[in-house]
N, C-alpha and C positions, 0 to 999 in steps of 0.2 A: 504494500500500500504506500510505503514511503516513495518508491520509484514512480508509482502512478501519480502521487501528489506532486512529484517533481517534474511531471510532464513526459515521462517515458512511455512512448506509444507501444513499444513491444511489451512492456509490463502490463499495460492496459489491455492489449490484445489477448494476452494470456489470461488475465482476470476475467475479461469478457467471455472467453471460451468456457471458462470454468463456471461462471455464475449466471450467465444469460438464461440457461435452461431453468435454473431455480427461480429467477425473476419471472420468466414467462409462465412457469407452472403456478406460481403464487397468483399472478394476475388472472390466469385462466380460471382458477378455483373461485376467485372473488367475482370476476366479471361475467364468466360464462359466455364470452364472445371473443373469438380468436382475433378479430381485427382490433378491437379495443385493447386486448391483451398485448398485441404486438406494439401498439402505440405506447402503452404504459411501459413495456419492456425498454423501448427506445428512450423514453423520457427518464426512466430510472438509471439506465446505463450512462446517459449524458450527465445526470446528476452525480453519479459516482465519479465520473471523470473530473467534474468541476469541484466536487467537495471532498475529494479523497484526503486532503489534508485535515479534515475535521474528524476522521476516523480515529477512535481511541481504543487500542487493543485491551486496555484495562476494563473497559465496559462490556466487551464481548467480542465474538469472532467476526471476521469479515463477512462470512456467509449470513450470520444473524443480522448484521448491520444492513446489508443489502436486501435481505428478505423483508426486514422491517420497512425499509423505504418502499419496496415493491407493494407490500400490503397496504401501507398508508396511501400511496398514490392510487392504488386500485379502488380503495374505499372512497377516496375523493372523487374518482371518475364515476363511480356508481351514484354518488350523491349529485354530481353535476348532471349526469344523464337524467336522473329522476327529476331534478329541479327543472330541467328543460322540458321534460314531458309534462310536468305540472303547468308550466307557463303556456305551453302549446295548447293543452286542454282548456285552460282558462280562457285563452284567446279564442279558441274555437267556440266555446260556450257563449262568450261575450259577443262574438261577431255573427252568431247564428241568426239568420233572419227567417222568421216563420214564412213558409210558402204562402204566397198571396195570389189569390185568384180574383182578378179585377171584376170579372162578370159576376161571380158568386157574391162578392162584396157589394156590388152595385145593386143586385137583385135584393139582397138582404136589407140593404139600406132603404130601398124603395118600399119594401114590405113594412119595415118599421115606421117609416114616414107615413104610410097610408094608415097604419094602426093608430098613430098619434093623431092624425087629422080626424079619423073616425071618432076617437075618444073625445077630442076637443069639441067636436060638433054636438056631443051630448051635454056639454056644459051650458050654463046660462050665458047669455051674451056678455054680461058684466064679468063673469068669471073668465070666460074665454079671452076677452079683450085684456084683462089684467094679466093673465098668465102669458099670453102672446107678447104683450108689451114688455113684460119683465124678462122673460127668458129668451124670446126670439128677437126682441127689439133692443135688448141690452140696457133697459131702463131700470133705474132704481125705484124702490117703493115710493119714495117721495116724488119722483118725476111722474110715475103712473098716477099717483094721487092728484098731482097738479093738472095733468092732461085730462083726467076724467072728472075733475071737480069734486071728487069724493074725499072724505077725511082719511088720513093716513092709516089709522087703525082699521077702518073699513076695507081699504085696499089690501092691507096685510091679511085680513081674514079671508077676503075673496081669493087671493093668490094661494094661501095655505089650503083652503077648502078645495079649490080647483085642482091643485096638485095632488091632494089626497085622493080625490075622486078619479083623477087621471091615472094615478098609480094603481088604484083598484081596477079600473077599466083595462089597463094594460096587463094586469095579472102580476104586478111586481110586489104586491103585499108581502 
């Protein structure tokens, strides 16, 4: 390891030949994907080349040191791949657009509109005018009261009663 730390390529080649199968085997056991394991093996062996000076024989063997790096790098890769899957899944869910059928939606909207018109026609003229002014005309209670010349509490009662009866007629109760 001292020679590898000193930049001796022949020493590294010998170390690579001896330890690369250990690194690849460790990566395969964790990742279960030969392509990812090959990438991790390459990353670990490059890290060994760059950090050989950090190896301390007092703490353990060369094989254990390299196998530990391989295991940690493999676990990191598993976490990275899972995080990417989670992001992709979240993006897919977020970007999902419900299939939209213009014809169906238009027909359904026309049917609902016809039901509302039918139900409004069963209200008294005062109720119908108050509800239509407030909800379709965008008018406030006060504006409806001024337009109709009725007192504000009366208009509020007409609208509330008209909406309740409209809800009942539409079967929304």
